[in-house]
Structure formats: C-alpha cells, structure tokens
Phi, psi and omega in degrees: 000133173285152179241129177246140177244114180258110168281120185086044190287339183281347180284178177301309179296319183294327178289315176299324183286318180301318181298312183298318186287322179295325177289336178276358177093008182283159160271117183252130173241139184222148175256150177220153183266132184292123173221179180288338179232123177277118184273072178257020184298324181288318179297324174296316177310319183270000181059045183249349193298330181264359180257351177240156177269126179252132173231154185270128176205153179223133181290356168277351190238104186301321184297319179291327174293313181302317182292323179306313186282315181303314189276335179271323184047058189282149171290327179223137182241128180243112182263095177249009182273137178188162160274104192255004179267121188294320182296321183291331186292336173287334184269332182227059185295326179292315175299316179298317178296319179292312183285307189284318181266300176295329178305319182290317175301322176306311180299315180297323182293314181298313178300320177301316183283321192251330182212066188291348178270357172305139167272133185239134172253128177252126179278095169276183193213146175297336177297354178285339186280325178075211191265113170190153188275339186289152174295130191272140177236174182297343186255002181292151182297141179263112182226069190301148186240022179199155172309324181297315179296321178297314182300318180298320178299317180301314178292323178299307178296327174297317178303313182294321179298312180295325178296320184274315186289324190244003182053050180263149184270091177236125177244140174248129175264113179274078190275133176279177188305129179226129195239172172181172176297348176258016174292151182294148186293341182285339184282144194294323181296319183283329175302323179284314186290324178290320178297323179303313181297321184288321180292320177298327179270012180064024178262351183209146183254317189233150173241127182258127182225164176256251182285100180270005180267347180298136182252137180221151178269102189260127170229186184260127186303324178303320176296323187286329180292328176301318179299318181303311179296316184295332175299325186272349174271352178289162183288336181215151183284147179197174179255145184216133170282132177240117185202189177251342185077018172214150181233153179220147183278165179297326179294326173294323177296316177302313182298314185283329178293314180291322180293313182297327183283345187094356179287332178087229185295116183294336182300338178289340191244342192250136172235141180267127179231140177300332184303327187260008178271142179282159175297331183206111190254157176258131184284315182209138172230130178212137182244160179248106183265022183296328180294318178297320181295320179288313184270333183245354182060042180254141167208153179291138181255331178269119180287164174304321181285322173299321179300311181305309182297318178303308188290319177296317179301320188287325186267009190289345174243024184293000000 
C-alpha cells in the first residue's frame, strides 16, 4: 500500500486529494496547523476524518516538517499548504513569503535529508505569470503581480533547483483558479455563491466586490487533484499547467450565478467598493493545458457552467 503525506490536508485541495487517494487504496497522512479551532469541517463533510491520519506541522517550523517526513516515510508528498489568498498577501507580505515561499523549500530540504526517494508535488500557481494577455504555457515568462505570486515563483524555482541539483522527483503543477463548494469564503467565486444563498434566505441584502472586470481561467478542484496524482505516476518529473483553456470575468460569473439562482439581475444586489480592490491586479489569466493532455492524458471534466451550478446549488441554504 502506498503512503501519501499531504501538507495542508484541511484545505479545499487537500480534502479532494485525500478523498481521491483513499479511493486509489492509499494510506493518507495529512498535516494541519495547530490553532485554537481545528478546521476539519471539509474532512468531516467528506466523511474522511476517521480515514486519514492527522499530524501537527507548520511550514514556519522546520522541526515539525522534518518529523512529519521522517516519521511517515511517504511514497508521495503533496505540498498544498500555503497562505493562498492573494489579497491578504498585500497586507501580510512577509508571512506569505515565509509560508508560501520558504515553507516549500523547508519541505524539499527535509525530503532530501530524510526521504529522498519520495515523489513530491509542489502546488505552483497561475499567479506567477502576472499581467499579459497571451495564453500561458509552461515556458511563459514569470512576472508576478502580488507578494503571493512572488512567493510562488520562489517555491517553483526552488522545486526546479532541487530536482536538477539533487536528482529528486519533484513536479510542479501550475494550477489556474480551481473552485468548488468547499472553496474558502474569502475567494470571489465562493463569496458570490454564498452571498446568493444568504440573500435568498433574507440573511443578507448586499454583496460588496472590488474589480469585477478581472478574468480568470476557472476549473473544478476535484478535476485538478487528479492531475496532481497523475504527475507523480509519470516516468519522469516535470512541470505542467492545469487549466481549462478559457477565461471568464468576475462580472460573467456574477451574471450567470444570479440568473441560475433565480434572483435575476445581479446589479440589484451588488455594490463595487474600492475597499475590496487589490493594490495591483491581474487583468486576465488563461492557460494552455495541452502538455498535460499529451503527457498525462488529463483534461477537465467539469465545465465552467457546471461548476457555477454546483456551487450555487451547494450554497442555496447557506
């Protein structure tokens, strides 16, 4: 039986990945960060809490990372832990750099020292590309437009360095925006669909948003965790863009979500506020997943329109 160690198992991606790997017959160990409130809600919703082993680790603490890897000796390591909210990275750039950038390096270093045969998946991000209109490939120039994007570039380049310098099996998945009913409430897609549920139940009157003209390549998180696994089953490590190949604006997401919910015109419920605008935003992100399709036989199964319906339906009683 293969053993997988998931850093950040309590997040959206970690939960979907744990569910996927358990169905593949894996033994799954996951890390969580010690807080006064244990955020196991997603694992409980998937009925996974008694099916995975949970250990405490923090990407700020090398000792806890070392122990996690040394005591587990995993066949596969998935680094999904990060400070992953772009807006917060402008408010907390140093913390974001420590967790998202140096945290990944700490994992690579621990794996090199204690379990160098482990195959490692590093969660890279489309935010590394920054502002430019062309469809992104694995060779596109990296021009991050946020402290989060900068930290992800550091982790991405560190992964490539350790792969080449130490002959480690490290793959980076350059994932474009991936959503689900388990997306955090601070992310704009879930902010919209949860607000729709609250407006319909008379718990909320207005939804406040920032830049609704930004366009993103939105896919389903459940599809994307399969791509993570496929990368580590390949014969050689490499980096792959995981995306849908199409982009939509926040305004388009608003329009379709409100129409599908039965509320009608979103303009009656939404107000634009400078408070929610980033210091520097990316206008458009769209990825070319043809390399993953060719090498991994991967493609997205859930469409953008199906994703919206899934999220609105899930949040109807929020």
